[in-house]
N, C-alpha and C positions, 0 to 999 in steps of 0.2 A: 600684125597691123596695129598702128597706134590709134587711140581715141583721144581727142583733144577737145576741150571746151574753151579755148582761149577766145576773148572777145575779138581779137584781131582776125582770127580766122573766120569767124562769123560775119564780120563786116566785109571782109574780102569775097568770101564765096557765098554768103547768105544761104547756108544749107544747114540742114539738121540731120545728124546721123540717125538712121533708122534701124541699124544693125548693131548688135552687140559684139564688140571685138575683144580679143584677148589683151590683158594687161601685160606690158613689157616693162621690166623693171631691172634697173643697174644697181648693184651694190658695190660701193668703192670704200676701201679702207685698208687697215693692216691686218695683223693675225687674228684679230677678233672677228672681222668680216670674213677672213679666209675660213675660219672655223677650227683654228688650232686649240687644243687643250693641253694643259701642263700640270703635272703633279706638284707637290711640295718638293719632292726629290728631283724635279726638272726633267721627268720623263715626259715626253710629248706624245700625244695621240690625237685622234681626230683627223681633221684635214691638215697634214703636215706640210704639204707643198702647194704653192698656188695652183689653181685650176684654170686660169686665164680665160674667164668669161663662160665657163661651163654653166649649164642650166640647172637649177634647183639642186645644187650641191654646196655643202657648207655647214656652218653651225646652226644659224638661225633661218637660212634660205629654204630648206625643205619644209620647216613648219610654217613659214610665212606663205610659201606657195600653197600649201594645203588649206590655210585659212582663207586666202584670197579666191581659190577655187570654190570653196565651200559657200562663202558668205557674199562674195561680190561677183566674180566672174572668172573664167579661165585665165590663168596667169603663166608667166615665166619670170623667174628671178635669176639674174646672171651674176655670178660671183667673180668680182675683180679685186679681191682682197690679196695682199701681199704682206706676209709676216715681216716685221721689222721696218716697215715703211713709215716715214714721217708725213706730215701734211705737205711738205715741200714736194716730196715724191709723188703724192697723189696729185698735186697741181700740175706736175710735169706730165702726168700720164693722162689726165681726164679728157683732154681734147681728142686723143686717138680713141678712147673709150666711148666717147659720146659719138664718134663718127663710125663706130663698129657696127651700129644698127639703129633702126628707128625704135625709140622707146618712149614711155610715157612719164616715167619717174626715175630719179637717181637718188639713192640713200647714201649719205656721206657721213662716215664716223672716223674721226682722227683725234689723236692727242696722247696716247699712252707713249708712243715712241718719241714724240716731242718732249715730254716730260723727262724721259730717260736721257736724251740728247742735250738736255739744257736749253731747248728752244723756248722762247719766251711766250707767254699766253697771248700777247699782241700779235706776234708773228704767226702763231697758229690761226688766230682770229682772221688775220689779213689773207692767209692762204686759202681758208675755207670760204671767206667772202668772195675771192677771185674764182673759186670753183662753183659757187652759187651763180655768179654772173655769167660765167661761161656755159653753164647748163642752160640758163635761160636764152642765151643767144642761139643755142642749139635747139630751142623749143622743147626742152625737156624740163619738167618741173622737179626741182631739187627739194629734199627733205634732209635736214641736217639732224645731229644728235648731240646732246651733251656727252662728255666723256663718261663712260661707265665706271663703276668703282674700280679703285687700284689701291690696294691696302697700304702701299709704301708712299703714297703721294696724296693722301686724303686732304690735307690742309690746302695744298695748292690746287687741287681740283675744285674744292668747295669755294675757295676764296678768289681764286685767280682766273683759271681756264673756263669753267662752266659760267660764271657770271658774265664774262666777255662773249661766249657763244650765245647766251640768252640775249645780250645786248644786240649782237649781230642779227639774231632772229627778228627783232623789232625794227632795226635799221633797214633791213633788206626785205621785210615782209615775207619771210620764209618760215615754214613750219619747222619746229624743233621738237625732238622726242625727248622727254624727260628721263632719259636712261638711268642717270645717277639717282635721281629722287626716287624713282619706282623700285630700283634694284637694291639700294643700300640698306633698306630696312631688314631684309632677309638674307643679304649677301653673305655674311658669315655663319648665320645660325642654321640656315636650311641645309646646306649652303648653296649658293648660286654659282661659286666658282669651283675650279677643277683641283684646287690645292694650292696654287701659286699666288692667290690673291688678286689675279688679273684676269685670267682667261675664264670665261664661263664654262660649266659643265653642261650636260644636256639639258638639265633643268633651267639653267640660267639662259642658255640659248633659246629655249621655248618661251621664257618670259620676254626676252629681248625681241623675238618675233611678234609677240602680241603687241608690244609697244609700237613697233614699226607698222603693224597691221592697223592699229588704231589712227595713225597719223594718215596712212593712205586712204582709209575709210573715210575720214574727215574731208580730206581733199576731194575724193570722188562725190561725196554728198554736197560739198560746196559747189562743185562744177554743175552737178545736176540742178541744184536749187537755183542757180543763177540763169539757167536757160530760159525760163519764161519771161524774165525781166529783159534779157537780150532780144528775144523775139518780139516783145512789146516795143522796144526801141527801134526795131527794124521795120515796123509797120508804117 
């Protein structure tokens, strides 16, 4: 069951939740969301096929689920990643995914396959913008991400794609995870990738989950902190 602190809901129902409900979270993206890993010799392992909304399965999802359970409240993280998918594919799927169940948040990460397909940064931005808007219409809070590191496209990620995604986060007032900024420092030295310079290894997925966790934690804290103000306005 979802827990919402949207102002519109308070104004309509004028009620305060007194019970703690489980967090329900959708994760949408390509092979990085799916949880695939690939060595330098292109041997794949990890989650090699889409799991079509399965709970707490994937690369970062089990880590995120454990952190949410421990530090915030019981949670379920549903994996809707599909290897090879572009942001256009995500936009075509998102409505059905949003309709699949009542949820609190949707985590959106696209871009690597857009780069490979020659899709422009502005088109990627537009597709993710539409995903954000559709999520809000469905009363699900979107959180987007920068592209994570990709060794063969560093210049375009740093100078084209991620700047436009950060611009989008400001224009749409949506939280964005600094996935590239926080992972690139130790991307190759630790390393955080599985060998191919794109897909995280287990350590990389753990870092990725921590970044998603921080964003969700911030949203939860923001929602809780605004409650006294809303209640005051309703008096």
